[in-house]
C-alpha positions in Angstrom: 16.9 2.4 4.4 18.0 4.4 7.4 16.3 4.2 10.8 14.8 7.6 10.3 13.3 6.6 7.0 12.0 3.3 8.4 10.4 5.4 11.2 8.8 7.8 8.7 7.6 4.9 6.6 6.1 3.4 9.7 4.2 6.6 10.4 2.8 6.5 6.9 1.4 3.0 7.6 -0.1 4.1 10.9 -2.1 6.6 8.7 -3.0 3.9 6.3 -4.2 1.6 9.1 -6.4 4.3 10.8 -9.6 4.4 8.9 -11.6 7.6 8.5 -15.3 8.0 8.0 -16.5 8.8 4.5 -18.5 11.7 6.0 -15.5 13.4 7.5 -14.3 15.4 4.5 -12.2 17.9 6.4 -10.4 15.1 8.2 -9.9 13.2 5.0 -8.4 16.2 3.3 -6.1 16.7 6.3 -5.1 13.0 6.2 -4.3 13.3 2.4 -2.2 16.4 3.2 -0.3 14.6 6.0 0.2 11.5 3.9 1.6 13.5 1.1 3.9 15.4 3.5 5.2 12.2 5.0 5.9 10.6 1.6 7.6 13.8 0.4 9.7 14.0 3.6 10.6 10.3 3.2 11.9 11.0 -0.3 13.8 14.1 0.8 15.5 12.1 3.5 16.3 9.3 1.1 18.1 11.7 -1.2 20.6 12.4 1.7 21.6 8.7 2.2 24.7 7.3 0.7 22.8 4.7 -1.3 20.6 7.1 -3.2 21.8 6.1 -6.6 18.5 4.2 -7.3 16.6 7.4 -8.2 16.0 8.5 -11.7 16.8 12.0 -12.9 13.0 12.5 -13.3 12.3 11.6 -9.7 15.0 13.9 -8.5 13.8 16.7 -10.8 10.2 16.3 -9.7 11.2 15.8 -6.0 9.0 12.8 -5.9 9.6 9.0 -5.8 5.9 8.0 -6.1 3.9 7.5 -9.2 1.2 9.8 -10.6 -2.0 9.6 -8.6 -4.7 7.0 -9.4 -8.0 8.3 -10.6 -11.3 7.8 -8.9 -12.3 5.8 -12.0 -9.3 3.4 -11.7 -10.2 2.9 -8.1 -13.8 2.1 -8.8 -12.8 -0.2 -11.7 -10.6 -2.3 -9.4 -13.2 -2.4 -6.7 -15.7 -3.7 -9.2 -13.2 -6.2 -10.5 -12.4 -7.5 -7.0 -15.9 -7.2 -5.7 -14.9 -5.2 -2.6 -14.8 -1.6 -1.4 -11.3 -0.7 -0.6 -10.6 1.1 2.7 -10.9 4.9 2.4 -7.4 5.4 3.8 -5.9 3.1 1.1 -7.9 4.9 -1.6 -6.6 8.2 -0.2 -3.1 6.9 -0.5 -3.8 5.9 -4.2 -5.0 9.4 -4.8 -1.6 10.7 -3.8 0.5 8.0 -5.5 -0.7 5.1 -7.6 1.9 2.7 -6.2 5.0 3.6 -4.3 8.4 1.9 -4.9 11.1 1.4 -2.4 14.2 3.2 -3.4 16.8 0.6 -2.9 17.2 -3.1 -2.0 15.5 -2.6 1.3 13.1 -5.2 2.7 10.3 -2.7 2.7 7.8 -3.7 0.0 7.0 -1.5 -3.0 3.3 -0.7 -3.3 1.7 -1.9 -6.5 -0.2 0.3 -8.9 -3.9 -0.1 -8.6 -4.1 -2.1 -11.8 -1.6 -4.6 -10.4 -3.3 -5.5 -7.1 -5.0 -8.9 -6.9 -6.2 -11.6 -4.6 -3.4 -13.6 -3.0 -5.3 -16.8 -3.9 -4.9 -15.9 -7.6 -1.2 -15.0 -7.3 0.0 -17.7 -4.9 -2.6 -20.3 -4.3 0.0 -22.7 -2.9 0.6 -20.4 0.1 -3.1 -20.8 1.1 -2.9 -24.5 0.5 0.2 -24.9 2.7 -1.6 -23.1 5.6 -4.7 -25.3 5.1 -2.6 -28.5 4.9 -0.8 -27.7 8.1 -4.0 -27.5 10.1 -4.3 -23.7 10.1 -7.7 -23.4 8.5 -8.5 -20.0 10.1 -5.3 -18.5 8.6 -5.9 -20.1 5.2 -9.4 -18.6 5.2 -8.1 -15.1 5.9 -5.4 -15.4 3.3 -7.9 -16.7 0.7 -9.8 -13.4 1.0 -6.7 -11.1 1.2 -5.6 -8.7 -1.5 -1.9 -8.2 -2.1 -1.2 -4.5 -2.4 2.6 -4.4 -1.9 5.6 -6.6 -2.3 4.4 -9.1 -4.9 7.9 -10.1 -5.9 9.6 -9.0 -2.7 10.5 -10.3 0.7 7.5 -8.9 2.5 3.9 -8.4 1.5 1.2 -6.0 2.5 -2.2 -7.6 2.5 -5.7 -6.0 2.8 -8.2 -8.4 4.3 -11.7 -7.2 3.4 -14.3 -7.4 6.2 -16.8 -10.3 5.8 -19.8 -8.3 7.0 -20.8 -4.7 6.9 -20.4 -4.2 10.7 -16.7 -5.3 10.5 -14.4 -2.3 9.7 
């Protein structure tokens, strides 16, 4: 991935990490629009790189590397299954693209489809145990409640760590 694409991808995650209030509909609509623009721009820039042979003809035809959007129902189902409310910015991302693959062998993780996200403790319990056994109880507690949303089989992971109380956002 080129430096410009890494920068653009970084901007996307700034959007994902900046929460918005559920009551700010106009801001949320703007955020969705900006996220979609960033993702589209990222794909367009990716097409111009020399290592763009990873794209399918359908992705090129549709001018989009992402997946079809998740539905509100799918989001509610996974929230119910996991017993958490996902951050509004992550839900907005899912409403644009239900998962988002990296386009080459880059180290950036691919975002999982909503049906594929799960608790890290269910996927890699040994990771949490290693942290606990090395005297890092606080880290192991955070990892035990984290949800892996990207990079399940890759070099890097993106984890969501749900707040433990309603005042923590």
